[in-house]
Every structure is written in structure tokens, then in C-alpha cells.
N, C-alpha and C positions, 0 to 999 in steps of 0.2 A: 505494498499500498503506500502511495505517495507520502511523505512528511508534511503535516499541518501546520500551519500559522502558528506563530504563539498567541496563545489562549483562546485559540479556536474553540468553537463548544462541540461538547461532545454531542455524536447522533443520536441519543440513546432513543428506542421507540417510545412516542409517546410523551416527549418530554416538551415538546413544543418551542426546541432552541432552532436556531437557525442551523441548517447543514453545514461542515467544515468543507472549505475547499480547499484542493490540492496547492501547494506552496510551489511555485518553480525558481523563483529568483531568492538568493541568498548574497548579504554583504559580505566581503571577506572575511570581515569582523565576526561575523555569528557560526562560521565552520570551523573544523580542525583536520589532520589527518586523516581521520580513522572514518570519514565521510567521504573516502573515495568512490565508492560506489553511488552515491547521489552527485558528488559534485566534481567528479573525473578526476585522476591523478593532480593535473594541473589545480584545478581548484582549490581541493582540498590542501596540496602544500602551498600556497599562497596565503591559503587561511590561517594554517598552522607557522608562517614564517609571521604573518601578523601578530597572531598571537604571544608571537615569543619577542615581540618588539621591534623586530628585522626593519629596515626601511624598505618596504614596499607599497609603490604608488597604490591608492585607494581605488578599489572600485567592487565588481559582483560577477557572481557565477550564477548561471543556467543550467540549471542540473538536466542530467541524463535522462530523467523523468519526461521532461520537458521536448526530447530530442525522440524520444520512441515513442509520444503520442504523434508527435509531428510525422515521421516515418510512418506509421500504422495509417495515418487519417489523411495525410497529403497536406497538412494544414495544423497552423499553432493552435495550440490548445486554447480554450477562448479567453481565459485571462491573463495569456502571458504578457498579449503586449502593454496593459495596464499595471502590472509588476512591474516590467523594464522601467517604465515611465516613472514607476515611483522611484524606483532605486535609482534612476538617472538623473531625478530632480534632487536625491539626498546629497549625491556624487557631485552635483554641478553645487548645490549650497558648501560643501564642503571643500570644494576647493576654491569657491568664490569666482567660479568661470560659471559659463554656459556653453553647450556644445555644439561648435563651431560659429558662434554668435559673438558679437562685442570684439572690443579691443585685445581684449587679451583671451582668444578664444580656449573651449576645453575642446580636446583630441582625445580618442581614447584607441587604444588597438582591440582588435576583435577575434578570438584566438581558442581554438580548439583543446578540448583537453580529454580522452577516454580515460577511464578506469584503468586500463594497460597500456602502456606508452605503444605510439605508433608513431616514432620519429619520420616527418616529411609525409606520413601519408594522407594528412587531412590540413585542413585549410586555416591561413590567418590574412587575415586584414588589418594593415597599421594606417593609423591617420587620420582614421572615421570621422570626419567633421570639417575638414578642407574643404573649399569652396572658391568660387573667381573673387568674393570677398573677401572671405576668413583667411587667404593666403595671404593677402597683402596686411591684414590684420595681425597675422602672426608673424611677417617680416617686420612689422616697426615695432611689435613688441620686443623683438629678438633681438632685434638692430642688425639682421643678418639676411638678407634679400637670397642669397644663395641656399640658405638651408631652409626656407618657408617654401621656394621655387622645388625644390630637390623631393621635400615633403610629401610636393601636390603631387607629383610625376610618379612616386612611388605608390599614393593609393590610387592615382590611375590604374596604375600598371596594373597593381594586385587586383582591386577592384574588377577590371574589365575581363582577366583572365579568370580569375572565383567566382565572383558573380556573375556574371554575364558569357564565362565559356568561350572569351576570345582565344585563340591560338596564340600561346604567349612568343611563339616567335615572331609576330608582327610589331610589340614592343620591342625584345632584343635587336630587331632590325632596325629600328629608328635608336635606338642607343647605340648600338653599332656605328651608324653612320653619323651620328654625332660627334663620335669618339673619333673618330678617323678625319671628319671635317675638323676640330677645333687643334688636329693633333696631338691626343692626349692617350694617355692607358687606360685608365681609369675610370669609372664615372666619377669618382669624389675631385678629379679634376675639373670637371665642366664646368665654365662659368654660371654665373647665375643668368645672365641673357639667354644663353642656348638652352639650358634648363627652363627659362618663360615658354621659348619655343618649343621644347621638346611637350611641354605640356597642351602646347596646341593641338600639337602632330597625335599624344595619345588619347587628345578627345577626339580627333577626327577619326584614328582607328577603333575608338568606343562606338561610335557613329555609326561606321562602314559598315564594320564585321558584329558589334551587338546589335544593331534594330535598333538603338536606340542615344541618346544623347546622357552624358555622366551627369548623374542626380545632383543638384545643387542642397539640396535639401538635407542639412546632416543626418535628423532623424529618419527619413527615409532610407540613406545610406546605411545608416547602423541597423534597419530592419532586417535589408535585403542582404547585407554581410553575415546576421545572426543565422536566416534561412541557409546561406549558401554553405554554412560552416556545418550546419544539419547536414545537408545534401551529400557533404563531402564523406560523409561516412558511409554511404554506398558508391563510391566512385569504385572502379576497375581494380585501379591500384590499392585502395584501403580494402577491399575481400581480397584482393591476393596475398598482399600480405598478414590477413587475418587467419586465411587458411594456413599459410607458412608455418607462422608463428602459433596454430591451433587455438584462434580467440576467438570467443562466440560473436556471432554477429548479430546477438541482440542486447548487445549491453548499451550502444548506442554512445554518442560524445555528450561531454559538457559543454559550454561556451565562457568564457573568461572575458570579461568587458572590462579594462584596465585603464586606468587614466595615463595617457600618454606622456613617458620622458625620452629626452631625445640626445642620442650619441651621436649625432650626423651635426652638432653644432658648432663645428670648428676642431682643433688640436688639442682642447682640454677638456672633450670629449669622445666618446667610443662607446664600444661594448663588447662580450666577449661571454667566452665559457669557461668554465673551470670545474675542478673534478678535486676532490679530498686526495685522492688517489689516482697513482698511475689505471687507468682502465685497461692497460693490454698487460700489462703485469702484475699489478695488485703493488706494489710496492709505494710506500710511505711517499711523502710530498706534495706538493702543489702542481698540478699540471693542468693546461688548458692554451686556451688561443685569445689572444685580445685584436682587436680593430679600430684605428683610432678616425674620431670624422665617419662612423658609419651608423646603421641600424640594424638591429639582430639579426635579420633574416642576411644581412651579407657574409655571415661570418660562417652559418652554415650551407650558404649556398656554394661557397667557394670560388667565388667571381673573383675575389680578391684575396692574397696570399696574407695572412693571419702573420703576426709577431706570436714567440711564447709566452706566457703570460709573465715569467720572471722579467719579462721588458717593462713590463708596468712598473715595476720598483722604479726601474728608471725615470720613464715616464711620467709617473703620477705615484709620487712616494706615499703619500696620505692616502688616498683611494687604496693600494695595494696594501697598506698595513689594516686598515679597514674590512677591506675584504678576505685577508687572510684570517682575520679574526672570528668573523661571519662565518669563513669555511668550518675552524675547527667548532665553533658552537653547534652547526647542523652534524656535523658528523657525529659530535658527541652527545646530538641529540637523536637523529636517525640510528645511530649505533652501525653505520656501515656507511660506504662509499658514497657520495652525492655528487651528483652533477645540478651546474647552477647556475643560471644565465641571470647577467649584469647587465648595468650600464650607467657609464658615468657622463652626467650632466652639467659641463662646466663644472668640473670638480667634486661635484654631489654622486654619490654613490646610490643606485636603486638594485633593489634585489628583484627581478622580474620571473624567476622560476627555480624550484628546487625539486628532484626526484630522487629516488634512489637508483644512480645511475648504472646504465647498461655495461658490463666488463666483459672480456672474452672469458674462458674457459679458466686458465691459466689465473687470471686475476680473482676467480672466484674462488677459485680454491685456496690460493694463498691469502687472499683479503680473509674468509670465511674461519681456517686453521689459525691465523694471528690474533682475530678478534676474541677466539675463543683461548688460547694459548694467555691472553693479556686476561682473563676473566671478565670480558667486555659483555659477552654474550657465552650462554652456555655451550656444551659439544651438542646437544640436541638443536638448536636453535642454528647452529653452524652445520649442521649434515642439511636443515631444511634449507640452505641459502644455499647449495651447489644440487645438480642433479647429473643423472646418467648422461643425461645428451650433451652435457660438457665435457664429463670425464671420457665419453668415447671421442671427442675431439682432440684431449688432449693425447689420445694414441694413437694417431696417423703421424706419418714419418715428417721429418724434415730435411732440410738441407745436408748435404756431405760437407761440410768444411776445409774438406782435405782435394774436393775436387771443383769447387764453385769458381776460386778464382776471384781477381778484381770485379767490381761490378762495373755494367757500362752506366750506371745511373744510379742516382739514390731519389729518396723521398722521405716521407714521414712515415714510421712503422704506425699504421694504426687497428690493424687486427693479423694477429701472428698464426702463421702457418707458411705452408711452401707451397706457391700454386704454380704448376708447367702449362702450358697450353699454345694455340695458335693466338696471337692478338690480333682480337677485334674489334671494329671501332663504331658499332652502334647494337643496341641492346636487342633490336629486332636479331639481325646476323648472328649475334651470339647465341640466342634461343634456337633460332633454327639447325645451326653446325652442333650446339649441343644435343640437340635431337636426334641428331643422325649420330649421335656416338663420340662426338671428337672433343677433345678437351679443348676448352679455350678459356684466354684470360681476357676479360672486358676492358678496353682501354679508350678512357676518356677526359676531357680539359676537365670536366668535371661531372657527378652524376644527378641526378634530379629522383624526384620521387616516380617519371616515367620511366625510369632504366630499371624497375625491381624487377622485371621478367629476363632480363639480361643477366642483373645479381645473382638471380638465383640459380641460373643457368651453370654460369662459370665458376671456374674453379679457385678465381680470384679476382681483384680488379687492382687498376692501376692508372689514377689519376694524377694530373700535373698540376691542379690547383688545389686547395683547400687544407687543409688541417685534421689533429684527432678529432677533432668535433665538426666536421663537414659531414652533409648529407652520406656521402659514399663512407667513411667512416662509424659512424653510429650505426647504420644499416649492417654493414659488413660484421661487425661486432656482435651484434645482434641473433646474425641468420651463422654465427660460427665461419664464413668466408675470408679467406686471404685475403688483406687491402695492403697498398700502398698509397698516400696520397700526398699530394703538394711537391712532387717531381718536378719541380718547377725549371728542372735544364733539360725537361721532354718536351719537344716543339710537337705538340698533337694535331695533325691536321686529320679532323672527323671527316670533312668532305671529300679530301682526295683517300682517304684510307692510310694514313700512315702516319710514323713518329717520327721524329730527327733525335738522335741521342747527342749528347757530350761527344766531339771528337769528330761528326760530324755523322755515323754510323746510322741506315735509315731502317727499320722496323716496318715493313710492308705488311698488309692484311694478310693474313694465315702463316705468317713468320713466326716462329717458336720461342717464345721466351718464357723466363723462371723469375718468378715475383718472391721475395722474400718477406712475409709481412713482419718478421720478428724483429731485424735490424733496418728494415727500408730498403733493401740493396735490388734491382735490377738486373737481371743477366741475360745474355742475347744465347738462344739455342735452350738446349736443356739440362738442366743441373741435376745430377743423381743425386738422389733424397737417401736416409737410412732412419731407423726406427727411433721414434720419439725414447725420451729419458723414462718417459711415465712406464712405457713397454720394458725398457731395461728393467728396470724396479720388478715390474711383474717376472719379467723372465728371470730374476735373481730370488726368485719364493717370495716376494713380496716383504724383500728384509731392504732396510735403509743402510749402505754400507757406510762403515766410518770413514769419514771424508769425503761424501759423497758430495761434488758442486753442482749435482744436474746437467753435465756436461754441456751441449747445445740443444738443449730443449725448451720452451717456451719460454719458460719466465728466467733463462740464465742462469741460475743457479738452483743451491739443493734446497731452496725454501718451498717449491713447486713439488718436488719428490715427498717431502717430510711433509707436505700439507696433506696430500694424496693422502698419506700414510695413517696420518693421524684420526681422516676423516674416516678412510675405510674399515679403521679397528674399530671407531665407534659404531659404525654401521652395523659390522658385524656382531657388536655386544649387543644390540638393540633390536634386530630384526631376528622374525620369529619363522619367515621363511627359509626354507634351507635353499642351496642353489648348487645343482649339479650341472658338468657338461654333457653334451651330445658328443661323443668320442668313438670312433670307429676301431681304432687302431692303440697300440701301448703307447706310442710316442702322442698321440692326440690326447690322449690321459693324462700323459706325465706332464704335458703343456697344462693343461688343464689344472690338473692340482697346483701348479705354480703360481696360477693367477688365483688361487683360492676355490677354486670346486670341490665340492665334498661327498664326490662319490661321480659316476656315470648315470646320469638319469635317462641315456639312449645309446645304446649300440645296435648300430644299423646294419644288421649280418649281410644284407645284400651288396653291402659296399667288399664284401671279402670275398665276394667272387665275381669282380671284374678281372680282365687282362685274359689269361689262360685259363683260366676257370670258367671262366664264360663257357666255354666248350663244354666241360663238364657238367651244369646246369644245362645245358641243351639238351646233352643227351641224357639225362634224367626225365628233363621233360616229356622226350618224343618217345621215351625208352618202351619198345612193343611188348616186352616181357615180365612178369616179376624177376627173374632171372638178372636180365640186362641193369632191371633200374636198383638191385641189392650190388650189383657191381660197383657201379658209381658214385651210391650211396657209402661202400666201403671206401673207396677213394677219396671223397670228401672228408670223411670223419675224422681223419687225422690233421689234415688241413685247416679244417674248422675248430680241433680243440687247441691248435696251436697259436691260432688267433686269439681262443680266449683266456688260454693260460697268459699268454701276452697282456692282456687288457686287465687281467686281474692282478698280476704280478704289481703293474702301473699305480693301482690304486689299492693293494693291499690295504684290509683293513675296513675300506668305505664301500658302498653297493655299489654294483653294478650292474644294470640291467639291458638286459639283452634281447631287442627284439627278433622275435622269428620274421624267415622271409617275407617282404611286403609287398615289393615291387609286382606292376602288370607283366603278367608272363612275357607279351610283346620283349619287353626287354633284356631276353636270355633267348628269344627265338632269330633265326635269320631274317631280314626285312624283306618282305613278303613280294614287293616290286623289283627289287635285284635278283630276287632269285626266278621268280618268273622268266626273268630275261635273260637270265644264266641258262635257264633250261631251254629256252626257246632256241637261243641261238645254240645251243651244244646237241639239239635233236635228238636226243635220247631219250626216249619216253619211260624208261624203264633204270636208267641209271640213278646211282644214289640221290643227287642233286634231285631227280624229280621224284624219287619216294620220299625225300626229305620237303618237296613243294609240298606233296598231298596233304602229311602231317601238318605242314605250319596252316595251308589253307583250312584247313578242320578245327586247328585252334583258333585260329583270326577270329579278331575281336572288335566292331565298328567304333566301341568306346572304352579301351583297355583300364583306364583307370578307375571303372567302374563294373569290372568283368571278374575276370580269372585272377585274385589278388590276395594276398593275405591270409586270414586264417582260410579262406577257402581253398587255394591252392594248397593249403596243407592238407586238408581233407580229402581235397581229388586225386593228390600222387602220394601214395601210402610210402610212410617210412619215411619222408622228408623232415616234418619236424622232428620226429622221433630220434633222427640222426641230430638234429642238430641242438637238443635237449641234452642228448648223450656226451655231447663233444662238453658241454657247460660243464654238466655232473662229472665227468672222469677229469677234467680240468680243475675243477675244486677239489674233488677227492686228492690227487697228484698234489696241490699246494696244501693242501691242509696235512697231508703226510709229512711233508717237506717242512711244517712247523708254521706254515703262513696262515693267514687269516682270510681267505675268501671268503665274500658275500654276494653271490649271484640273484640273479631276479631272472624269471621269463618272463616276456612282455608277448602276448597273442595280438595280432595286429586286424584292423577293420572288423571285428565280430559284430554282428548287429543282434542275434539272440544271445541267451544264454545257452542254449542248447550246444551250439556252438563252441563255448569256452569250456563248457563242462567235459565235450569230448575228448580238447586237445589235453584239458587237466588229467584227466584220468590216466590218457596215455603217457604224460609225461610226469604224474607219480609212480608208474610202473618203470619206466627207464630209471629213474632215479634210485630206486629200491633194487633193480639188476644193479647198478653199478655197483652200490654200495656193498650189494651182497660178495660179489666179484673183484673192488678195485681197494674197497676199504671206505670209512666212514663218509660220507658225503654231507654237508654243513647243509642245512635248511633251507628250500629254496624257493621263495614264494612264488606263487603265479598269480600273474593279474592281465590286464588288457589294456589297450590303447581304446580310449571314447573319442572314435572319431567321424560316428557316425549319428545324425539325429537321432534313430531309431534308438540308437544305442544309449543318448543322453537321455531321452524318454522313459524307458525301461530298465535304467541304472539300480534301481531298487532290486529286480529280479538278479539280475548281473553282479549284483554285488555280494548275493548268494553263493557264486563260484569264484569270485576272484578275492586274493589278497589284497591288491592295489588295485587304483585305477591312474592312468596317465591320459591325460588330455592329449589327442594329437591335433591341435588348431589349426593346423596347415588345412589337412583334409577336413576337417571338422567346416571352416569356413567357405570351403569349396562347396560340402554337400549343403550347406546352409542358403549359401547366396545363389547357388549354382553357377559360380565362376569359375574356368577352368585357368587357375594360378599362371600356367604358362601362354598364355591367348591373351587374356582382358587388359595385360598392362599396354602391349602395344597396339590394344585396336581400340578401345573405347574410354580408358580408365581415364586418361587425362582431358577428354572433357566433360567424365562426371563431376573430377575432383575441381576444374576450372567452373563448373556453374553448382557446384555445391552441394551435388547429387550425393557427394560423401566428403566428411569431412577429413579423411585419410585413407591410405587404403588399408580394407580388411585384412590384406595379409602382413602388413607393417605394424597395427596397433589393433589389438582385438576391439572387433564392436561388441559392445557391452549390452545392445539393446537384443539381439538376435543371438549369435552365438556365444555372448555372455549370461545370456537369460539359461541355455541349454545346459553351462558349465555347473552356473551355481544349482541349476534341478537336478543335475545328476552328483553333484558334490552332495546335497542336502537327502535325498531319496536313498542314496548309496551309505552314507555313514545310518540311515535310518534304519538300515537294515542291518550294517556290520559297522558296530561303533568304531572298531579301530580300523576301520579301511585305510589305506595310504592311499594321498592325493596329490600328484602330481602334476605337472604338463611338460612335453617334449617337444612342440612346437617350439618357431624360432620365435615366437612373442614370449616365450620364457625370459630373451636378451630386451625384449622392446622397455622402456623406463614406463608407458603408459600404463604397458600390460601388465607388468611386474605388480603395481599397487593393485589392480582389480583382482588379480590370482590373492595378494594377501589380503585383500577385505573378501573376498568369497569361501575366503578358512583354507587356503590348501597348502601341504606340508611343504614342496616343494617345487622350484621352476626349474629345467634345464634348458641349456642353449650352447651356441657355440663356444669353444674357450674363452676366443678374444672376446667377446661380450659377456662373461662369468664376473669382470670387475664391476660393471653398470648393473648388474642384476644385483651383485651383493650391495650396493650402493643403495639401489632404488629399495630394495626389501628392507634395508634399514631406514629410509626416508618414510617410507611407507608406516613404519613401527611407530616415529614420531609426528606423525602428521603432514609430512613434507606435500607437498604439490607440484 
């Protein structure tokens, strides 16, 4: 329910009191940071800074509920205009000025601010209130014609693009022409007369391209700007960003209306963005960018190269001192890295925004661990501040320092990582080439929100303009993309699709370049990559070695490895979900153990029958007599036993779940078409190939994934499953006799009815008993099944009567629930489904909680109702997906199993699920 105005009547039935009405606008002084759902992140934090007594220009926030109502109905809520008018009147009284009126006109900014930060995705309009009349009043009040006309051209440019939907290139072209004619490099160098002429040109563009005159009524400007910010919630780029970041579509954005303060009033004014720590590495210190004689959008747009924030101490020491004091206050208050926007107006410092800053994965781990070590936050909170996706980023490789040589250029390291690919100079081409499987690096003068598709597709981003707070830097850090910004010695010619590097080297579109987001270097050609120091830590068994400096990893020192170690160990202490690995060989299992796996949750025995052994399985399936079949099984038994022995030895003392043969029959048979051609060309209708062809035709299936596979194959081919169970039992008996502690489990795949499982279980128990009688004691061998068919999930209560454990095969369960072939849908229609919001994410990557998830919960509940001690696990790759791990925790499973590389991710997310991390 929307909040109500203070003192509103209670609408109790029959009271006779007036109905309370929704409230849609709050003054900055009325809120706090805990109201982000209602006021958006920007509005809530402006309110919090106001509450702390920091220098925030006064203003008010229009709520997200107003936006949601607008988007639902296509019009503003009935009382919104009245509330805005009331708050605007209060703001005018406080400022002693009127919006766009009088000798000292009030101007305001209109800025978006969603609950979750979406940098650059939605709209802002500055300098609202300027008109042909008020621009002259502003010039007189400020004593600066150039400042007033610069502000007016900015308003018309933003208004035309944002409110009227005019292509920004029309304004950019006029601005570029003005710079050329004046012989200057930047907008800041344009004189007042030229800016006055540019205003007239911009008004003409507005009339010709926008279909109307630029509005002179300041209140009309404000109303249209508010609606435009609401509308920007549903732009294509905003939708794409939300899909990428898994942000719900129904949150809406708040709108903050704030009295303007001006950084473009001359050399004693400016604007900047600051971080209380390095957002790339997490190292303590003051980081950021400052731009003299500029408004806020100039910093993030990258049109002009900024100076490091440290330069502000020389330019304006008093403002620098006040700013660093406020930064310390905010970090101590928020107990986290803070991202701050500020403006200096003729020596007076104003705070325009703060938020918990976006940071790279390395910075996230380092900051969380350091704050926990200092006792600023507890270990549970530190764990909530990182996630498995960030840990996975840290496990990517980086450039080999021994082979990369001197860089061809350098820029600002904005988002770490090693990116290698073909240079591409526009986003559409980058996305198209990436869709064809090419690795690309997006090279631009600067990026803007329309470049999102190219940034998503690229391995990395290189810009010649902008700094650590530019659009490219902020978005790349949020997405985990490698990024180097502000490489101002690289002359990027986007029209010609080429870049000229220092020394004259030319990079044409398609030439391979390597970009290092850790140190800002750019290299010609492909630079070899090496594993990350975090992977080295895992390969070392999760041990931080004495003197570990972290090698050349993302943080550049041992702090990152120590941070990962601390948080993972705490996750292990807190998690209730076990974490096993999918491993088919002893080598896989040993690596998984080094990564922290507590056993093997899935051994796919079909992988043991590839290569030369494939012919043996082919002979088994095509055997015409019992004797032929038994001969093949006798050859397979010692091979299978040796494989299982290796696996059990690798993780002695921990469970190893061996899945009996599961794949479709056709995977072990010759290709029907190739065999038919061979027989036709050979002309021998009675030879070996002809007899083989008749057998293959007899067994051929139109849809083999739903045919003779899994338990069905075991029931149709006598002795197959018995041989596999015997191999497991004999391996376990031999290891036990040698003093080991083998713990095998048998898993029956693709069961749809309890009777299938009962038949296999009875046979397995007879085989194990026979092995014990002839070979010595065999450890208890639990027998369970994969739940990978909807019918199995729905009849789990019956199946549990014959099972010691369930392991959810969520890959096949997703296929059968959705009717999707995972081998086909990615390349056929998934892209369109994701683009249009039919699916929030691929159900093969993150579990579908409403469909597949409901079946998992149902099977877990009804299975345990039959058998309270029933073990419950998952062995599909969902077991290593962060969001899915949290779902399995909530569903009450005992463990997840995933590929060895994803084991640390699952460990971390299982711990986060236990402490309430999201």
C-alpha cells in the first residue's frame, strides 16, 4: 500500500472520516536511506545526507509508486501535479527564488533514481526553468553571460533528446561545427556569443525534429521532464540492462527534483565523482575524477578528460579538505565503499548524490574482508556483501607478464581482467560478430547508454576518453567486463573504423588487440593468458601460502587471496548445504577436492566408454546372443572396475555417486546416414556393414533423448547394469581390504515409475551380496535415483519407498518440463525470448522456480514424507549457479553437485543462503 500523508485519517468503516489518499512526493528532509523502495536509491540517499546535515541542495522526490501508477495507466496519478506544485512552492520559499522567474531565477534538476542503481540507463534533465527571458536574468545575477547561455544550450539539448526523443546526433553535429568554427577543442572553450547562436540552432533543431517549439513556461518544462524520466524506465536500453542484471521490471523509478547548483561558473567551479576506496581493487584511499568549469553530466559522459581527484587539493584546497571529511563521514555511516557526486559552485561544496558504490569483484572481496577484520561489520555481513558470480569472475585468467611486452598504449584501468579480441568500432557490429562466435573488443571514443548491446557482447571495452567514473567504467564494472578508459593517446576514428596508437601504429577493424583492465595497458595482437591467483589458491588446496603476494592477480597483492580465503572459510562454517562435484575420473575428483568438494555427487559412467571402448558398447547393444553379450560384459568389467577404483581412491572417505549408463542409445551406434551410404557404395547386401545397418535401423529412434536410455536401456540389455554394479562393489571391496574407506552410491537414471527402480535395486542387492561372498566385505552401497522426469517428481512419494536418496537431474527435468531441447533452443529462439522478456534468464542456467522448482519442492516434500531419512541432492549444472544454490537451500536439499571449477561458487553461495544473502 502506498504511504499516506502525515495525519491522514484512518479509513475505518463507518467512521465518517475522509478517506486517506496516496502520497506521492516527499521533501528531502522527510526521508532516510531505508526508504529506497519508495524514494529510489538516489532520493533515499539525498534524504539521508540531508538528515546528516551535509550540504545538499534542497529538493523533493517523486516516489516509485507514482511512476508505477503512471506506467500502468499511461497518465500521472490524479493528485501528483497538486503535490508537486505544493512542494515546488515550499522550495521556492526556502530558496527565496521562483522557478524560472524574476531577477534571480530558481532552476532545478530532474533526475531518475531507481531502487537498484542503473547507471546511465535512465534520463536526467538539468537547468529546468531556463527560457529566453530567464537566461538573461541568470546572466545578470551571475555576472557571466557565457555561463548562462551554456546552461541554456544544455537544457535545450537534454530536453530535446530526453523529452522529445530527438536523435542526439543532431545536437552533437551542431556543437562539433561550433567548435570547429571557433577553432577550440572543448565545449568549455566556446565564447558566449557562439553559445547564444548555438541556443538558436538548438531551438531550430527542436522545432524541426521534435515537432514543437521549445517550451518557455518553466512549469511545463518540469512536468514534461518528470514524465520523460518515468518513460525512460521502459526504454530498450533500460530493459536490456535490467535483464542483464536480473532487476525486476515492476520496480519503477523515483524522480528527484533538486535546486540547481552550478559547476560551470568558471575556473573556481567544477564537478566530480569520488569513491572512498578504489572501486577496481578495494584499496583504501580517495579516488575519483574532477572537471573544472563543468556540469555533472560532463564527467560521466567522457567528452572531456578529467583530472584525478588528488588534483583538487591543488586547485581548491578548502573544498578538497571539506570533501575528504564528508567522504570519511559517509563511509563510516554506510560502513561501505561510497560513490559520491559533488559540485563546487564558486568555492562552495555541494553534495548531489551518494550510494554504496559499484565495485569490481576483487574490490568487493577485499573491502568486505577488511571491514570484517577491523570489526566494522561481522563476518555474516561480509559474506552478504559478495556473491558467487563475483567469485567466478576472479577465477578467470589474466595476461602472462612474461609474454606481453611493452604496451602499445595506456589508459586508465577501470575494470580488471584480460580481454583479447578483434577491435570493433560500433556496438551493432560488436554484437553481430560476437553472435557469430567471434571474440571482440569494443573500441570507442566514449560509450553512452546506447552502447549497452556492444558492451554485453564484447570481451572488453577500450575508450579514448573518460575516467574511472565514466559511463564505460561504471557499466563495465557492474557487468564484470574488462575496461580501459581515457586512453587519450589513442586516436579513435569511429567513422573510418580505425584507431591510431602512439608511434603511428594503426588498428583497423578486425585487428586483434589485448586489453588489460588491471593496469590499463593496451597491446597489439594476442597476449597469452595465465590462471588467476585465486585459481592458484584453490589448486593449492585452499591454503594461503606463507609470503603469498597474490602474484599478478586482479588485486595485485595477497590481500585478495586472503580475503577470498577468509570469506570462503566463513561460508563453510555457516552453510548447511553440502557441496559435491560432478567428476568422471580420479583426476577430476582430486581437483574438485582441492577446490573444496566434499565428495562426488555425479560420476557419469558413459564418459568411461568413449574412445576405444565405444566399440565394446556398440557390440553389447548389437549382440545377437546371450553368449556374445556376456563376452562383451566380461571385457567391460575390469575396465569399469579400474575407473571406479581410481575415483574412490581420489576421494577416499567421501561419498561417490556412480550413475549407471544414461545416454541415448544412438550415441553408441554408427551414424545411420553414414552407414547407409557406405553400404550403398559397397554394394554388398550381406556383408558386416549390411548386417550392422539392419540392426541400427531396427534400433533407430526419431527422438532418442526420450527413447531407449537410462533405466530403460538397463532393463532391455540384460546384464548391463549388473556389470556396472559389480564393478563398483568389487572396487569398494578391494579398497576396503587394503585399509581404505570407500563410500560408493549407485544412482539409477531416468526412472519414471517405482517398479523400474525396484527391479534395478533388487538386482543390485543380489550382485553386492555375491561380491561380498566371493571377494570380502563390501561397504553399504546406497541405491537411489535421479529425479529428472515430471512423473518421477509427481510420484516421488512412491519412488522414495525404493530409494535411499534422490538426486535431482535438473538439466533433463528442465527439458521435460519446458519441452525445450537444450541443444537446439539456444541458437533458435532463446535470444528472442530473453530480449522480449518471455524468460528472465535461461532456465538451463538458473532454475525456473515456478515450474521446475515447484516439482523439486514437491518431490522433496513427498519423498521425505515417505522416507524421513531420504537423502536429497542435485547434480545438474544448476548446482553451481548462485541463484539456484539459494533456491536449493530454501527447498531443504542436503547438497548440490557441480563441475569442479564451480565448487567454490557453490560453497560461497550456500554460506550466503544460510546468512540471508541475496
